[in-house]
mmCIF file of the N, C-alpha and C atoms, coordinates in Angstrom:
data_MODEL
# 
_entry.id   MODEL 
# 
loop_
_atom_site.group_PDB 
_atom_site.id 
_atom_site.type_symbol 
_atom_site.label_atom_id 
_atom_site.label_alt_id 
_atom_site.label_comp_id 
_atom_site.label_asym_id 
_atom_site.label_entity_id 
_atom_site.label_seq_id 
_atom_site.pdbx_PDB_ins_code 
_atom_site.Cartn_x 
_atom_site.Cartn_y 
_atom_site.Cartn_z 
_atom_site.occupancy 
_atom_site.B_iso_or_equiv 
_atom_site.pdbx_formal_charge 
_atom_site.auth_seq_id 
_atom_site.auth_comp_id 
_atom_site.auth_asym_id 
_atom_site.auth_atom_id 
_atom_site.pdbx_PDB_model_num 
ATOM 1   N N  . MET A 1 1  ? 146.263 66.537  72.991  1.00 0.00 ? 1  MET A N  1 
ATOM 2   C CA . MET A 1 1  ? 146.507 67.493  72.331  1.00 0.00 ? 1  MET A CA 1 
ATOM 3   C C  . MET A 1 1  ? 146.030 68.578  72.282  1.00 0.00 ? 1  MET A C  1 
ATOM 4   N N  . PRO A 1 2  ? 145.873 69.734  72.945  1.00 0.00 ? 2  PRO A N  1 
ATOM 5   C CA . PRO A 1 2  ? 145.196 70.987  73.499  1.00 0.00 ? 2  PRO A CA 1 
ATOM 6   C C  . PRO A 1 2  ? 144.560 71.351  72.390  1.00 0.00 ? 2  PRO A C  1 
ATOM 7   N N  . ILE A 1 3  ? 143.246 71.922  72.408  1.00 0.00 ? 3  ILE A N  1 
ATOM 8   C CA . ILE A 1 3  ? 142.212 72.696  71.553  1.00 0.00 ? 3  ILE A CA 1 
ATOM 9   C C  . ILE A 1 3  ? 142.148 74.083  72.209  1.00 0.00 ? 3  ILE A C  1 
ATOM 10  N N  . TYR A 1 4  ? 143.137 75.279  70.585  1.00 0.00 ? 4  TYR A N  1 
ATOM 11  C CA . TYR A 1 4  ? 143.291 75.978  70.463  1.00 0.00 ? 4  TYR A CA 1 
ATOM 12  C C  . TYR A 1 4  ? 142.233 77.205  69.732  1.00 0.00 ? 4  TYR A C  1 
ATOM 13  N N  . GLU A 1 5  ? 141.905 77.926  69.835  1.00 0.00 ? 5  GLU A N  1 
ATOM 14  C CA . GLU A 1 5  ? 140.930 79.275  69.414  1.00 0.00 ? 5  GLU A CA 1 
ATOM 15  C C  . GLU A 1 5  ? 141.877 79.524  68.049  1.00 0.00 ? 5  GLU A C  1 
ATOM 16  N N  . TYR A 1 6  ? 141.442 80.298  67.615  1.00 0.00 ? 6  TYR A N  1 
ATOM 17  C CA . TYR A 1 6  ? 142.547 81.018  65.746  1.00 0.00 ? 6  TYR A CA 1 
ATOM 18  C C  . TYR A 1 6  ? 141.019 81.722  65.308  1.00 0.00 ? 6  TYR A C  1 
ATOM 19  N N  . GLU A 1 7  ? 141.561 83.209  65.237  1.00 0.00 ? 7  GLU A N  1 
ATOM 20  C CA . GLU A 1 7  ? 140.482 83.914  64.239  1.00 0.00 ? 7  GLU A CA 1 
ATOM 21  C C  . GLU A 1 7  ? 141.161 84.797  63.384  1.00 0.00 ? 7  GLU A C  1 
ATOM 22  N N  . CYS A 1 8  ? 140.848 84.738  61.768  1.00 0.00 ? 8  CYS A N  1 
ATOM 23  C CA . CYS A 1 8  ? 141.254 85.083  60.153  1.00 0.00 ? 8  CYS A CA 1 
ATOM 24  C C  . CYS A 1 8  ? 141.406 86.554  61.340  1.00 0.00 ? 8  CYS A C  1 
ATOM 25  N N  . SER A 1 9  ? 142.859 87.209  59.818  1.00 0.00 ? 9  SER A N  1 
ATOM 26  C CA . SER A 1 9  ? 142.828 88.241  60.303  1.00 0.00 ? 9  SER A CA 1 
ATOM 27  C C  . SER A 1 9  ? 142.227 89.353  58.775  1.00 0.00 ? 9  SER A C  1 
ATOM 28  N N  . LYS A 1 10 ? 141.612 87.944  57.658  1.00 0.00 ? 10 LYS A N  1 
ATOM 29  C CA . LYS A 1 10 ? 140.929 87.887  56.904  1.00 0.00 ? 10 LYS A CA 1 
ATOM 30  C C  . LYS A 1 10 ? 139.457 88.932  57.041  1.00 0.00 ? 10 LYS A C  1 
ATOM 31  N N  . CYS A 1 11 ? 138.768 87.523  56.876  1.00 0.00 ? 11 CYS A N  1 
ATOM 32  C CA . CYS A 1 11 ? 137.621 87.720  56.703  1.00 0.00 ? 11 CYS A CA 1 
ATOM 33  C C  . CYS A 1 11 ? 136.929 88.138  58.641  1.00 0.00 ? 11 CYS A C  1 
ATOM 34  N N  . SER A 1 12 ? 138.146 87.931  59.340  1.00 0.00 ? 12 SER A N  1 
ATOM 35  C CA . SER A 1 12 ? 137.622 87.860  60.987  1.00 0.00 ? 12 SER A CA 1 
ATOM 36  C C  . SER A 1 12 ? 136.431 86.067  61.687  1.00 0.00 ? 12 SER A C  1 
ATOM 37  N N  . HIS A 1 13 ? 136.821 85.179  60.393  1.00 0.00 ? 13 HIS A N  1 
ATOM 38  C CA . HIS A 1 13 ? 136.287 84.029  60.588  1.00 0.00 ? 13 HIS A CA 1 
ATOM 39  C C  . HIS A 1 13 ? 136.453 82.858  62.344  1.00 0.00 ? 13 HIS A C  1 
ATOM 40  N N  . ARG A 1 14 ? 136.082 83.220  63.384  1.00 0.00 ? 14 ARG A N  1 
ATOM 41  C CA . ARG A 1 14 ? 136.634 82.090  64.795  1.00 0.00 ? 14 ARG A CA 1 
ATOM 42  C C  . ARG A 1 14 ? 136.469 80.701  64.452  1.00 0.00 ? 14 ARG A C  1 
ATOM 43  N N  . PHE A 1 15 ? 137.159 79.953  65.110  1.00 0.00 ? 15 PHE A N  1 
ATOM 44  C CA . PHE A 1 15 ? 137.137 78.442  64.645  1.00 0.00 ? 15 PHE A CA 1 
ATOM 45  C C  . PHE A 1 15 ? 139.036 77.724  65.195  1.00 0.00 ? 15 PHE A C  1 
ATOM 46  N N  . GLU A 1 16 ? 138.461 76.526  66.064  1.00 0.00 ? 16 GLU A N  1 
ATOM 47  C CA . GLU A 1 16 ? 138.210 75.662  66.912  1.00 0.00 ? 16 GLU A CA 1 
ATOM 48  C C  . GLU A 1 16 ? 139.596 74.719  66.201  1.00 0.00 ? 16 GLU A C  1 
ATOM 49  N N  . MET A 1 17 ? 141.206 74.733  66.939  1.00 0.00 ? 17 MET A N  1 
ATOM 50  C CA . MET A 1 17 ? 142.148 73.439  66.435  1.00 0.00 ? 17 MET A CA 1 
ATOM 51  C C  . MET A 1 17 ? 142.211 73.058  66.380  1.00 0.00 ? 17 MET A C  1 
ATOM 52  N N  . LYS A 1 18 ? 143.320 71.249  67.092  1.00 0.00 ? 18 LYS A N  1 
ATOM 53  C CA . LYS A 1 18 ? 144.286 70.685  67.718  1.00 0.00 ? 18 LYS A CA 1 
ATOM 54  C C  . LYS A 1 18 ? 145.042 70.791  67.140  1.00 0.00 ? 18 LYS A C  1 
ATOM 55  N N  . GLN A 1 19 ? 145.567 71.675  68.416  1.00 0.00 ? 19 GLN A N  1 
ATOM 56  C CA . GLN A 1 19 ? 147.314 71.624  68.255  1.00 0.00 ? 19 GLN A CA 1 
ATOM 57  C C  . GLN A 1 19 ? 148.454 70.932  69.086  1.00 0.00 ? 19 GLN A C  1 
ATOM 58  N N  . GLY A 1 20 ? 149.474 70.814  68.884  1.00 0.00 ? 20 GLY A N  1 
ATOM 59  C CA . GLY A 1 20 ? 150.441 70.852  69.897  1.00 0.00 ? 20 GLY A CA 1 
ATOM 60  C C  . GLY A 1 20 ? 151.155 71.488  70.281  1.00 0.00 ? 20 GLY A C  1 
ATOM 61  N N  . PHE A 1 21 ? 151.809 71.089  71.497  1.00 0.00 ? 21 PHE A N  1 
ATOM 62  C CA . PHE A 1 21 ? 152.370 72.390  72.375  1.00 0.00 ? 21 PHE A CA 1 
ATOM 63  C C  . PHE A 1 21 ? 153.422 73.300  70.747  1.00 0.00 ? 21 PHE A C  1 
ATOM 64  N N  . ASP A 1 22 ? 154.665 72.117  70.838  1.00 0.00 ? 22 ASP A N  1 
ATOM 65  C CA . ASP A 1 22 ? 155.110 72.752  69.652  1.00 0.00 ? 22 ASP A CA 1 
ATOM 66  C C  . ASP A 1 22 ? 155.120 73.730  68.457  1.00 0.00 ? 22 ASP A C  1 
ATOM 67  N N  . ASP A 1 23 ? 153.458 73.327  68.555  1.00 0.00 ? 23 ASP A N  1 
ATOM 68  C CA . ASP A 1 23 ? 153.043 74.059  66.548  1.00 0.00 ? 23 ASP A CA 1 
ATOM 69  C C  . ASP A 1 23 ? 153.469 75.672  67.110  1.00 0.00 ? 23 ASP A C  1 
ATOM 70  N N  . LYS A 1 24 ? 153.521 75.828  65.436  1.00 0.00 ? 24 LYS A N  1 
ATOM 71  C CA . LYS A 1 24 ? 153.947 77.154  64.980  1.00 0.00 ? 24 LYS A CA 1 
ATOM 72  C C  . LYS A 1 24 ? 151.858 77.544  65.616  1.00 0.00 ? 24 LYS A C  1 
ATOM 73  N N  . PRO A 1 25 ? 152.314 79.115  66.005  1.00 0.00 ? 25 PRO A N  1 
ATOM 74  C CA . PRO A 1 25 ? 150.362 79.177  66.585  1.00 0.00 ? 25 PRO A CA 1 
ATOM 75  C C  . PRO A 1 25 ? 149.800 80.021  65.224  1.00 0.00 ? 25 PRO A C  1 
ATOM 76  N N  . GLU A 1 26 ? 149.899 79.367  63.308  1.00 0.00 ? 26 GLU A N  1 
ATOM 77  C CA . GLU A 1 26 ? 148.624 80.181  62.962  1.00 0.00 ? 26 GLU A CA 1 
ATOM 78  C C  . GLU A 1 26 ? 148.638 78.590  62.738  1.00 0.00 ? 26 GLU A C  1 
ATOM 79  N N  . ALA A 1 27 ? 146.731 79.607  61.704  1.00 0.00 ? 27 ALA A N  1 
ATOM 80  C CA . ALA A 1 27 ? 146.872 78.228  60.867  1.00 0.00 ? 27 ALA A CA 1 
ATOM 81  C C  . ALA A 1 27 ? 145.796 78.740  59.847  1.00 0.00 ? 27 ALA A C  1 
ATOM 82  N N  . ALA A 1 28 ? 145.330 77.935  58.863  1.00 0.00 ? 28 ALA A N  1 
ATOM 83  C CA . ALA A 1 28 ? 144.932 78.099  57.599  1.00 0.00 ? 28 ALA A CA 1 
ATOM 84  C C  . ALA A 1 28 ? 142.600 79.335  57.938  1.00 0.00 ? 28 ALA A C  1 
ATOM 85  N N  . CYS A 1 29 ? 143.236 79.537  57.357  1.00 0.00 ? 29 CYS A N  1 
ATOM 86  C CA . CYS A 1 29 ? 141.496 79.828  57.198  1.00 0.00 ? 29 CYS A CA 1 
ATOM 87  C C  . CYS A 1 29 ? 140.550 78.648  56.295  1.00 0.00 ? 29 CYS A C  1 
ATOM 88  N N  . PRO A 1 30 ? 139.420 77.728  57.753  1.00 0.00 ? 30 PRO A N  1 
ATOM 89  C CA . PRO A 1 30 ? 138.952 76.816  56.551  1.00 0.00 ? 30 PRO A CA 1 
ATOM 90  C C  . PRO A 1 30 ? 138.003 77.637  55.826  1.00 0.00 ? 30 PRO A C  1 
ATOM 91  N N  . GLN A 1 31 ? 137.422 78.826  55.383  1.00 0.00 ? 31 GLN A N  1 
ATOM 92  C CA . GLN A 1 31 ? 136.643 80.016  55.098  1.00 0.00 ? 31 GLN A CA 1 
ATOM 93  C C  . GLN A 1 31 ? 137.520 80.867  54.015  1.00 0.00 ? 31 GLN A C  1 
ATOM 94  N N  . CYS A 1 32 ? 137.873 81.536  53.716  1.00 0.00 ? 32 CYS A N  1 
ATOM 95  C CA . CYS A 1 32 ? 139.098 82.008  53.271  1.00 0.00 ? 32 CYS A CA 1 
ATOM 96  C C  . CYS A 1 32 ? 140.519 81.529  52.164  1.00 0.00 ? 32 CYS A C  1 
ATOM 97  N N  . ARG A 1 33 ? 140.904 80.622  53.538  1.00 0.00 ? 33 ARG A N  1 
ATOM 98  C CA . ARG A 1 33 ? 142.356 80.115  53.572  1.00 0.00 ? 33 ARG A CA 1 
ATOM 99  C C  . ARG A 1 33 ? 143.621 81.294  53.607  1.00 0.00 ? 33 ARG A C  1 
ATOM 100 N N  . GLU A 1 34 ? 143.766 82.274  53.916  1.00 0.00 ? 34 GLU A N  1 
ATOM 101 C CA . GLU A 1 34 ? 144.113 83.405  54.968  1.00 0.00 ? 34 GLU A CA 1 
ATOM 102 C C  . GLU A 1 34 ? 144.587 82.987  56.133  1.00 0.00 ? 34 GLU A C  1 
ATOM 103 N N  . ILE A 1 35 ? 145.926 83.691  56.255  1.00 0.00 ? 35 ILE A N  1 
ATOM 104 C CA . ILE A 1 35 ? 146.706 83.266  57.463  1.00 0.00 ? 35 ILE A CA 1 
ATOM 105 C C  . ILE A 1 35 ? 145.477 83.373  58.773  1.00 0.00 ? 35 ILE A C  1 
ATOM 106 N N  . ALA A 1 36 ? 145.593 82.652  60.121  1.00 0.00 ? 36 ALA A N  1 
ATOM 107 C CA . ALA A 1 36 ? 144.947 83.000  61.461  1.00 0.00 ? 36 ALA A CA 1 
ATOM 108 C C  . ALA A 1 36 ? 145.512 83.393  62.978  1.00 0.00 ? 36 ALA A C  1 
ATOM 109 N N  . ARG A 1 37 ? 145.518 83.851  62.581  1.00 0.00 ? 37 ARG A N  1 
ATOM 110 C CA . ARG A 1 37 ? 146.315 82.855  63.957  1.00 0.00 ? 37 ARG A CA 1 
ATOM 111 C C  . ARG A 1 37 ? 145.763 82.918  65.769  1.00 0.00 ? 37 ARG A C  1 
ATOM 112 N N  . ARG A 1 38 ? 146.101 82.460  66.215  1.00 0.00 ? 38 ARG A N  1 
ATOM 113 C CA . ARG A 1 38 ? 145.691 81.825  68.013  1.00 0.00 ? 38 ARG A CA 1 
ATOM 114 C C  . ARG A 1 38 ? 145.174 82.791  68.785  1.00 0.00 ? 38 ARG A C  1 
ATOM 115 N N  . VAL A 1 39 ? 144.010 83.052  69.466  1.00 0.00 ? 39 VAL A N  1 
ATOM 116 C CA . VAL A 1 39 ? 143.231 84.163  70.545  1.00 0.00 ? 39 VAL A CA 1 
ATOM 117 C C  . VAL A 1 39 ? 143.713 83.266  71.778  1.00 0.00 ? 39 VAL A C  1 
ATOM 118 N N  . PHE A 1 40 ? 143.720 84.297  71.786  1.00 0.00 ? 40 PHE A N  1 
ATOM 119 C CA . PHE A 1 40 ? 144.062 83.745  74.099  1.00 0.00 ? 40 PHE A CA 1 
ATOM 120 C C  . PHE A 1 40 ? 143.431 85.165  74.832  1.00 0.00 ? 40 PHE A C  1 
ATOM 121 N N  . HIS A 1 41 ? 143.016 83.602  75.584  1.00 0.00 ? 41 HIS A N  1 
ATOM 122 C CA . HIS A 1 41 ? 141.871 84.303  76.720  1.00 0.00 ? 41 HIS A CA 1 
ATOM 123 C C  . HIS A 1 41 ? 142.471 84.333  78.075  1.00 0.00 ? 41 HIS A C  1 
ATOM 124 N N  . PRO A 1 42 ? 142.729 85.061  79.480  1.00 0.00 ? 42 PRO A N  1 
ATOM 125 C CA . PRO A 1 42 ? 142.789 84.711  81.092  1.00 0.00 ? 42 PRO A CA 1 
ATOM 126 C C  . PRO A 1 42 ? 142.376 84.068  81.564  1.00 0.00 ? 42 PRO A C  1 
ATOM 127 N N  . ALA A 1 43 ? 143.163 83.485  82.384  1.00 0.00 ? 43 ALA A N  1 
ATOM 128 C CA . ALA A 1 43 ? 142.248 82.321  82.645  1.00 0.00 ? 43 ALA A CA 1 
ATOM 129 C C  . ALA A 1 43 ? 142.001 83.065  83.761  1.00 0.00 ? 43 ALA A C  1 
ATOM 130 N N  . PRO A 1 44 ? 140.919 82.165  84.100  1.00 0.00 ? 44 PRO A N  1 
ATOM 131 C CA . PRO A 1 44 ? 139.991 82.784  85.126  1.00 0.00 ? 44 PRO A CA 1 
ATOM 132 C C  . PRO A 1 44 ? 140.207 81.854  87.187  1.00 0.00 ? 44 PRO A C  1 
ATOM 133 N N  . ILE A 1 45 ? 140.145 82.820  87.639  1.00 0.00 ? 45 ILE A N  1 
ATOM 134 C CA . ILE A 1 45 ? 140.902 82.619  89.312  1.00 0.00 ? 45 ILE A CA 1 
ATOM 135 C C  . ILE A 1 45 ? 139.764 82.150  89.495  1.00 0.00 ? 45 ILE A C  1 
ATOM 136 N N  . ILE A 1 46 ? 139.226 81.720  90.420  1.00 0.00 ? 46 ILE A N  1 
ATOM 137 C CA . ILE A 1 46 ? 138.427 81.523  91.479  1.00 0.00 ? 46 ILE A CA 1 
ATOM 138 C C  . ILE A 1 46 ? 139.359 81.027  93.368  1.00 0.00 ? 46 ILE A C  1 
ATOM 139 N N  . PHE A 1 47 ? 137.931 82.124  93.857  1.00 0.00 ? 47 PHE A N  1 
ATOM 140 C CA . PHE A 1 47 ? 138.729 82.964  95.518  1.00 0.00 ? 47 PHE A CA 1 
ATOM 141 C C  . PHE A 1 47 ? 137.684 81.728  96.620  1.00 0.00 ? 47 PHE A C  1 
ATOM 142 N N  . LYS A 1 48 ? 138.239 80.012  96.398  1.00 0.00 ? 48 LYS A N  1 
ATOM 143 C CA . LYS A 1 48 ? 137.807 79.438  97.458  1.00 0.00 ? 48 LYS A CA 1 
ATOM 144 C C  . LYS A 1 48 ? 137.853 79.693  98.636  1.00 0.00 ? 48 LYS A C  1 
ATOM 145 N N  . GLY A 1 49 ? 137.027 79.689  100.214 1.00 0.00 ? 49 GLY A N  1 
ATOM 146 C CA . GLY A 1 49 ? 137.244 79.271  100.887 1.00 0.00 ? 49 GLY A CA 1 
ATOM 147 C C  . GLY A 1 49 ? 138.368 81.028  102.383 1.00 0.00 ? 49 GLY A C  1 
ATOM 148 N N  . SER A 1 50 ? 138.028 80.228  103.276 1.00 0.00 ? 50 SER A N  1 
ATOM 149 C CA . SER A 1 50 ? 138.885 81.881  104.180 1.00 0.00 ? 50 SER A CA 1 
ATOM 150 C C  . SER A 1 50 ? 140.231 82.327  103.661 1.00 0.00 ? 50 SER A C  1 
ATOM 151 N N  . GLY A 1 51 ? 140.509 83.010  104.447 1.00 0.00 ? 51 GLY A N  1 
ATOM 152 C CA . GLY A 1 51 ? 142.332 83.580  104.151 1.00 0.00 ? 51 GLY A CA 1 
ATOM 153 C C  . GLY A 1 51 ? 142.461 84.860  102.640 1.00 0.00 ? 51 GLY A C  1 
ATOM 154 N N  . PHE A 1 52 ? 141.540 85.943  102.481 1.00 0.00 ? 52 PHE A N  1 
ATOM 155 C CA . PHE A 1 52 ? 141.824 86.426  101.321 1.00 0.00 ? 52 PHE A CA 1 
ATOM 156 C C  . PHE A 1 52 ? 141.323 87.701  101.891 1.00 0.00 ? 52 PHE A C  1 
ATOM 157 N N  . TYR A 1 53 ? 141.222 87.748  103.370 1.00 0.00 ? 53 TYR A N  1 
ATOM 158 C CA . TYR A 1 53 ? 140.709 89.199  104.099 1.00 0.00 ? 53 TYR A CA 1 
ATOM 159 C C  . TYR A 1 53 ? 142.167 89.508  104.618 1.00 0.00 ? 53 TYR A C  1 
ATOM 160 N N  . VAL A 1 54 ? 142.221 90.945  104.430 1.00 0.00 ? 54 VAL A N  1 
ATOM 161 C CA . VAL A 1 54 ? 144.025 91.099  105.369 1.00 0.00 ? 54 VAL A CA 1 
ATOM 162 C C  . VAL A 1 54 ? 143.212 91.020  106.833 1.00 0.00 ? 54 VAL A C  1 
ATOM 163 N N  . THR A 1 55 ? 142.179 90.938  108.096 1.00 0.00 ? 55 THR A N  1 
ATOM 164 C CA . THR A 1 55 ? 142.726 91.326  108.944 1.00 0.00 ? 55 THR A CA 1 
ATOM 165 C C  . THR A 1 55 ? 142.534 88.771  109.263 1.00 0.00 ? 55 THR A C  1 
ATOM 166 N N  . ASP A 1 56 ? 142.496 88.245  108.525 1.00 0.00 ? 56 ASP A N  1 
ATOM 167 C CA . ASP A 1 56 ? 142.703 86.862  108.039 1.00 0.00 ? 56 ASP A CA 1 
ATOM 168 C C  . ASP A 1 56 ? 144.049 86.319  108.943 1.00 0.00 ? 56 ASP A C  1 
ATOM 169 N N  . HIS A 1 57 ? 145.226 86.922  108.666 1.00 0.00 ? 57 HIS A N  1 
ATOM 170 C CA . HIS A 1 57 ? 146.791 87.017  108.345 1.00 0.00 ? 57 HIS A CA 1 
ATOM 171 C C  . HIS A 1 57 ? 147.303 87.850  109.273 1.00 0.00 ? 57 HIS A C  1 
ATOM 172 N N  . ARG A 1 58 ? 146.747 88.679  109.876 1.00 0.00 ? 58 ARG A N  1 
ATOM 173 C CA . ARG A 1 58 ? 147.613 89.502  110.806 1.00 0.00 ? 58 ARG A CA 1 
ATOM 174 C C  . ARG A 1 58 ? 148.150 89.438  111.743 1.00 0.00 ? 58 ARG A C  1 
ATOM 175 N N  . LYS A 1 59 ? 149.787 89.889  111.970 1.00 0.00 ? 59 LYS A N  1 
ATOM 176 C CA . LYS A 1 59 ? 150.111 89.232  113.157 1.00 0.00 ? 59 LYS A CA 1 
ATOM 177 C C  . LYS A 1 59 ? 150.073 89.878  114.467 1.00 0.00 ? 59 LYS A C  1 
ATOM 178 N N  . ASN A 1 60 ? 150.668 89.497  115.246 1.00 0.00 ? 60 ASN A N  1 
ATOM 179 C CA . ASN A 1 60 ? 149.457 90.079  116.376 1.00 0.00 ? 60 ASN A CA 1 
ATOM 180 C C  . ASN A 1 60 ? 149.738 90.918  117.527 1.00 0.00 ? 60 ASN A C  1 
ATOM 181 N N  . ALA A 1 61 ? 152.113 91.184  117.241 1.00 0.00 ? 61 ALA A N  1 
ATOM 182 C CA . ALA A 1 61 ? 153.693 92.054  116.961 1.00 0.00 ? 61 ALA A CA 1 
ATOM 183 C C  . ALA A 1 61 ? 152.638 93.133  115.921 1.00 0.00 ? 61 ALA A C  1 
ATOM 184 N N  . ALA A 1 62 ? 152.551 94.431  116.729 1.00 0.00 ? 62 ALA A N  1 
ATOM 185 C CA . ALA A 1 62 ? 152.323 95.795  115.901 1.00 0.00 ? 62 ALA A CA 1 
ATOM 186 C C  . ALA A 1 62 ? 153.592 95.853  115.690 1.00 0.00 ? 62 ALA A C  1 
ATOM 187 N N  . PRO A 1 63 ? 153.823 96.621  114.229 1.00 0.00 ? 63 PRO A N  1 
ATOM 188 C CA . PRO A 1 63 ? 154.464 97.146  113.713 1.00 0.00 ? 63 PRO A CA 1 
ATOM 189 C C  . PRO A 1 63 ? 156.390 97.949  113.482 1.00 0.00 ? 63 PRO A C  1 
ATOM 190 N N  . GLU A 1 64 ? 156.631 97.876  113.732 1.00 0.00 ? 64 GLU A N  1 
ATOM 191 C CA . GLU A 1 64 ? 158.123 98.023  114.290 1.00 0.00 ? 64 GLU A CA 1 
ATOM 192 C C  . GLU A 1 64 ? 157.715 100.048 114.426 1.00 0.00 ? 64 GLU A C  1 
ATOM 193 N N  . ALA A 1 65 ? 157.329 100.724 113.069 1.00 0.00 ? 65 ALA A N  1 
ATOM 194 C CA . ALA A 1 65 ? 157.046 101.903 113.407 1.00 0.00 ? 65 ALA A CA 1 
ATOM 195 C C  . ALA A 1 65 ? 156.528 102.845 114.065 1.00 0.00 ? 65 ALA A C  1 
ATOM 196 N N  . SER A 1 66 ? 155.101 101.804 114.279 1.00 0.00 ? 66 SER A N  1 
ATOM 197 C CA . SER A 1 66 ? 154.045 102.066 115.063 1.00 0.00 ? 66 SER A CA 1 
ATOM 198 C C  . SER A 1 66 ? 154.835 101.397 117.136 1.00 0.00 ? 66 SER A C  1 
ATOM 199 N N  . LYS A 1 67 ? 155.721 100.806 117.118 1.00 0.00 ? 67 LYS A N  1 
ATOM 200 C CA . LYS A 1 67 ? 156.072 100.336 118.133 1.00 0.00 ? 67 LYS A CA 1 
ATOM 201 C C  . LYS A 1 67 ? 157.255 101.509 119.074 1.00 0.00 ? 67 LYS A C  1 
ATOM 202 N N  . GLY A 1 68 ? 157.993 101.914 118.178 1.00 0.00 ? 68 GLY A N  1 
ATOM 203 C CA . GLY A 1 68 ? 158.341 103.052 118.353 1.00 0.00 ? 68 GLY A CA 1 
ATOM 204 C C  . GLY A 1 68 ? 158.161 104.609 118.837 1.00 0.00 ? 68 GLY A C  1 
ATOM 205 N N  . GLU A 1 69 ? 156.983 105.058 117.991 1.00 0.00 ? 69 GLU A N  1 
ATOM 206 C CA . GLU A 1 69 ? 155.885 105.396 118.410 1.00 0.00 ? 69 GLU A CA 1 
ATOM 207 C C  . GLU A 1 69 ? 155.410 105.301 119.697 1.00 0.00 ? 69 GLU A C  1 
ATOM 208 N N  . SER A 1 70 ? 154.976 104.163 119.874 1.00 0.00 ? 70 SER A N  1 
ATOM 209 C CA . SER A 1 70 ? 154.187 103.936 121.534 1.00 0.00 ? 70 SER A CA 1 
ATOM 210 C C  . SER A 1 70 ? 155.235 104.556 121.998 1.00 0.00 ? 70 SER A C  1 
ATOM 211 N N  . GLU A 1 71 ? 156.265 104.721 122.205 1.00 0.00 ? 71 GLU A N  1 
ATOM 212 C CA . GLU A 1 71 ? 157.382 104.747 123.028 1.00 0.00 ? 71 GLU A CA 1 
ATOM 213 C C  . GLU A 1 71 ? 157.452 105.639 123.440 1.00 0.00 ? 71 GLU A C  1 
ATOM 214 N N  . ALA A 1 72 ? 157.575 106.520 122.306 1.00 0.00 ? 72 ALA A N  1 
ATOM 215 C CA . ALA A 1 72 ? 158.167 107.654 122.429 1.00 0.00 ? 72 ALA A CA 1 
ATOM 216 C C  . ALA A 1 72 ? 157.262 108.376 123.186 1.00 0.00 ? 72 ALA A C  1 
ATOM 217 N N  . SER A 1 73 ? 156.189 107.909 122.731 1.00 0.00 ? 73 SER A N  1 
ATOM 218 C CA . SER A 1 73 ? 155.170 109.176 124.399 1.00 0.00 ? 73 SER A CA 1 
ATOM 219 C C  . SER A 1 73 ? 154.953 108.724 125.386 1.00 0.00 ? 73 SER A C  1 
ATOM 220 N N  . LYS A 1 74 ? 155.254 107.233 125.554 1.00 0.00 ? 74 LYS A N  1 
ATOM 221 C CA . LYS A 1 74 ? 154.797 106.265 127.245 1.00 0.00 ? 74 LYS A CA 1 
ATOM 222 C C  . LYS A 1 74 ? 156.104 107.291 127.766 1.00 0.00 ? 74 LYS A C  1 
ATOM 223 N N  . SER A 1 75 ? 158.213 107.688 127.156 1.00 0.00 ? 75 SER A N  1 
ATOM 224 C CA . SER A 1 75 ? 158.720 108.202 127.879 1.00 0.00 ? 75 SER A CA 1 
ATOM 225 C C  . SER A 1 75 ? 158.015 109.472 128.239 1.00 0.00 ? 75 SER A C  1 
ATOM 226 N N  . THR A 1 76 ? 157.292 110.102 126.988 1.00 0.00 ? 76 THR A N  1 
ATOM 227 C CA . THR A 1 76 ? 157.324 111.117 127.229 1.00 0.00 ? 76 THR A CA 1 
ATOM 228 C C  . THR A 1 76 ? 155.864 111.882 128.860 1.00 0.00 ? 76 THR A C  1 
ATOM 229 N N  . LYS A 1 77 ? 155.282 110.631 128.717 1.00 0.00 ? 77 LYS A N  1 
ATOM 230 C CA . LYS A 1 77 ? 154.367 110.741 129.819 1.00 0.00 ? 77 LYS A CA 1 
ATOM 231 C C  . LYS A 1 77 ? 154.774 110.730 131.032 1.00 0.00 ? 77 LYS A C  1 
# 
């Protein structure tokens, strides 16, 4: 079972609690017995290795717009 962090809406006490995935995201505060709500944290994203630069996956062929411009400039010369 996962461990979730809760914060009391009355006294702002934070605590952790084991709950199942299907349980309601509410619990009783251990200090004042008021309703506490689950606190959500963003998941960390770690980029490792190569492949995160614009130049890493650039295609060899020029884009369609620049092809048309280069052909037009060749025909005017």
